N, C-alpha and C positions, 0 to 999 in steps of 0.2 A: 708135492706138498700143496695143499689147497691154499688158495689165496684168501686172506681175511679182509673183509671189507670194512672200511672206516667211513663214518659219516652217517648218512641216513640208513635206517633198517630196511631190509628187504620186505617183500610182500608177506612172507610168513611171519616175520617179526611184527609187522603192523597188525596182522590178523590176531596174533597172540595177545598183543597189548590191548587191542579193542575188546577181545573176549574177557580179559582180566578186568578192565574198567567196567564193562557192562555187567559182569557177574557181581562185582563189588557194589555197583549201584543198585542192582536188584536185591542184594542181601540187606543193604542199608534201608531200602524202601520197605522191605518186608518187616524188618525189625521195628521201624517207625510205625507201621500199620498195626502191628501187634501191641505196641506200647499204647497207641491211641485207643485201641479196642479195650485194653485193660482199664484205661482211664474212664471210658464211657461206662463200662460194666460197674466199676466202683461207684461212679456217680449215680447210676441207676439204683444200686443196692442202698446207697445212702438216702436217696429220695424215698425208697420204699420204707426204710427204717423210720424216717422222719414222719411219713404219712401214718404208719402204724402207731407211732408214739403220740401223734396229735389225736388220732382216733381214740386211743386209750384214755387220753386226758379228757376228751369230750364226752366219753361214756359216763353217765351218771352212776353213782354207787348203787349197789343193790339195796332194796328196801330192807329195813330191819325185820328180823324174824318176829312173827306174831307172839304176843305175850302168852304164856301158858294159861290154859283154861283153869277155872276154879276147880277145886278138888271134887265138888259135888257134880260138876259137869262131866268130869273125866269118868267118874264112877257110873254115871247115867249112860254115857256113851259106850263104856265097856259092857254094861249090862245089855244095851241094845244090840251090840255086835254079837254077844254071846247068844242072844235070842235068835238072831239071824242065822248064826251057825247051826244052832240046834234045829232050826226049821229047814235047814238044807239050802238056804239062799247063799251061804258063803262056804267056800272050802276052807280047810285048815290053813292053807297057804295065804288065802285072801284075808282070813281072820287075823293071822299073825302080822301081815303087812298093815292092816287097818289099825290093829292094836298098837303097833310101833308108831304109827302116825299120831294116834291119840295121846299116847304116853309121852311121846316126844323123844 
């Protein structure tokens, strides 16, 4: 029958206890580092959001659209575009785009 020791643990017991303590410390340290990294990332995202928000507030609104031209001007412009198309200076696609800009 083996003798059971009482009192201080042996060399293997001390090594096992040291390994458990060291492993636990490493796990706690890693968890704390991950938690800190998440906090830094969240703060960085919040700062970017606030900067974008401030920039959006500082951006002046777009100028109002120009008032539509008088009816006579529109007709004159359309006639001028039609003459350019007939002369071959504008393709059908260019004419359609210019007409859409003039008509509004």
